[in-house]
N, C-alpha and C positions, 0 to 999 in steps of 0.2 A: 429697663424692662417695663417701666411705668407706661410707656406709650403703647405697648402691645395689649394691655389689659390682662386679665387673669387667664391662665391656661384653660380653665373650665369654661369661661365665656367664649374663648376661641373654639373649643371643642363643640360647644352647642351651636355656634354659628356654622361650623363645618357640617355638622349633622343636618342642620336646617337646609343648607344648600344641597346636600346629597338627596334629601327628600324632594326638593324642587326638581332635581335632575331626573329622579326615578318616577315622578308622577306621570310623565308622558309615556313611559314604557309599561306602567301598571305593575311592575315588580316591586318587591319589598327592598328598600335601600340597605337593609341589614344583611342581605345576601350578596352584596357587591364586594368586590375585592378592595375597593377604596375604603369602605367602612371597616373591613377587617384589618387593613393596613394601619389606618389611623388609630383604631382602638388598641391594636397591639403595641404601637409605639407610645401611645399615651400611658398605657399600663407599664411598659418597660421603663419609661423615663420618669416615673413618679419619684418625688424626693422623699426620702425617709428621714427620720431624725438622726440617723447615723452618718449620712453622707450629703455632700453638696454635689449635685449632678449638673455639670456643664452641658452635657448632652441634652438635658431637658430644656435649657435656655435656647440652645441651637434649634432643637426640634420645635419649640414654641414659636420661634421666629419663622421657621419654614412653614408651620401650620398657619400662622397669621398671613403670611404672603400668599399661600394657597387659597385661603379664605377670601382674600382680596381679589384674587384672580377669578374664583368661581362667582363671586358677587358681581364683578364687573362684566363678566361674560353674560350672565343672566340679564342684567340691566341693559346691556347693549342689544341683546336679542329682542327684548321688549320694545326698546326704542326703534329698532330696525323694523319690527312688525307694524308699529304704529305709524311711522312716517315714510317708509320706503315702499316702492313698487305698487303704488296705488293708481298709476297711470296719470293722465293729464287731469288737473283739477281746475275748477273755475276760480276766478279771483275772489268770489264771495266765500267759497269753501276754504280757500287758503287763508283769508283774513280771519274767518272764525277759528281756524286751526291755531293761529297764534294769539287769539284773544282780542282781535280788533273787529270793528264793524265798518263796512264801507259807507260812505256818505250817501244820503238819498238825493236823487235828482229832484229839481223843483217840479212837481206834478205827482210825486209819490210813486214814480215808476221803479226806482231802485236801479240797480246795476243791470245793464243790458247784457244778456248772455249771447 
């Protein structure tokens, strides 16, 4: 379980991702069914001093997997918006996008468009 981190850290990450998802709609993320489901299961699977709960370990693994999915989808959408569907780009713009600079022609004209 060491590779998953603490359940509290996973919960905080899930809530952060839910906030990111609900920023676009303008609604409060605490009103969503996903928030209620996650909080209900975290409360239900708390380990007390009297028992060892395997369901908590299983739920923690599922929560960490769901967190990875939410994070990956958000980052994919950000990359998609940044690099896709901008139409035809000039060679100068493409080179600046990847962090390069086109060589200057002798005479200082630069790249001909």
